[in-house]
Phi, psi and omega in degrees: 000137181279143176251124178284131178223127185207166170272144166292154183240038174050032189080004175276321181228165172293133184283138173256146186290146169278149179283165182278169178304312182302320181292317177308312181295329182288352177277343186284108180248005172237150179298141178296158175299132180247100178278173184272346179241130175296151177286143169223148179292138173223143184286152175301326179296315179291328174297316179298319174297326185286330183270358195294346179288339175121148180224189183212139171288138186210155174044062179292164189292347178273001177286133179308331180308331183286336178249025177064023175274176176294130184220150173284341180293135178236144174302331178294345177294335178293303179302320179301315180297316174300311184296332177292336181118001175290155179243354188213139167236139178248124185253106179283111188257135170259071192281338184302324183281354175261006179276138175276172180296338181269009177087006177265159177272143175302130184297325180297323174299313176303324182291326176298311177301320178301320183302309180298313177302314177304316179299318177297314180301312178304324181276352183074032181263137163290151182221133175251118169275109184254121175285115196245021185272042180299331182288319178293317181296324178300329185258336189224081182296321180297311179296326182288326181299320181289311186293322184294316174301316179297321181296320182280332165302315180293309182293323188288320179294316179297324179252026181298339177256003182289156183295169187289353177292344184263126173239161180244126173254122190300313178196127174294136170037059178302138187196178176070227181290347170279083185267191188295313185301314184290311184296311178297328177286332177288323191310314181297324175290316177301315177296321175294326177300311183294321187288340174306316179246353175224080188290340178232011180289143180286138181241140185257128177218138178228169187278179176287189181053055178061042187048051183284142172303319184292349177257004174303320178296340177267359182279122179251091182285144178295164176281080190216124187269001178258059182231132170255119174285148178226156170210161183244152181216123182219044186250136009277134187296325179298332173278307187289340184237014185305129178086352189288131189290339181261009189256013177104155183298318182297326180283310183312322187271358183281147179214150171056034170286124188259151168223108192257358184071029174289178189289326181298320188286320179288324175299327183289323170302313186297318182296319174302306185295331174294330176296323179293313180304319180296316176299316182300315178293319182292330188252002179054049181233131171292156189232143167242126171274093188289338181208137172196146177170175174226137187276132188251003183300314185242019178236099186278359183269075185301324181297322178291319179300319180295315182296317177293319182293322176296319183295319181287319178295320177297319181295319179296315180299314188296339182256002176082015178277146161283164183207150178220116183286145173247103039199170183286305178212124176209049181067235183258023175283252178269340201303138173279340181245138183257099189282342176286320179273345185059048183207156174288144166279100190302322185293323180295315182295321172300319184289335180275316189254320189265301181289336179286352186272000000 
């Protein structure tokens, strides 16, 4: 029998009932993740400090590896990331497609996530499990409310015994039809779902409009002290996304947009990040810069890209933010790792690990 599970929509839409704790537990059809280290409570401030040397987004849900297809991803990439000096990996999950009709996650998919979590644990890396179905949610709020509730009942129950290195990010870049009212209305329910099985695990939450700095003031976080606030940074967008096919017609046609690291350009980053600091202090929340990077397919100026990456990394470090670069490996896109040559793109790696310190 199918059990309906959904988030309330705060007066924006009709609320559908959340299932009881017993019903949620009845959905667990696979053994929970058994880590090598027992869970122990850690404050969000201490976790951000532990991640402060920098991280990277890796093995996203679009990788064929998740469906047993041919992939450039190798399990060695996790240990390689740690050896290079990173302290955190953020894993973008497309979990909606792995939900079964009864609202449970496919056990084979959970085993795939287990593999990544175990590799991170073996390497001593913190790991964020990021629900990344933001494009579906932007278009279909009703469907998202059900799928998002189901995913977090499943993932939180499955990883309830995982070490404190495992964090949950409720939804990447809410946007479109997921506006401020809906997102803020969902948050208490989403956090409550996680808290049924993970009373003190740190949760990552960002604002609407693709986790925009400008939307931090509209973010209404629940009264829960185990929350890390996140934002994403790709400014100036004309530089970081020049030529990108998904970025709109005006951006797609851009070429040779430069970023030379002059005082005005660096000061612009500082001004943006100071807004985050002010919000962080006013709301008593530690901060993660969850994504930043520059697209390289149509930008041959690696020196510009490295300067921008180093400047953003330094600005984040100076303000006590944790950070995760987008992306580990994606051909000639954002990636810091070249899978074909089996080597780091050294200017980017230096900007993230050496110059970013």
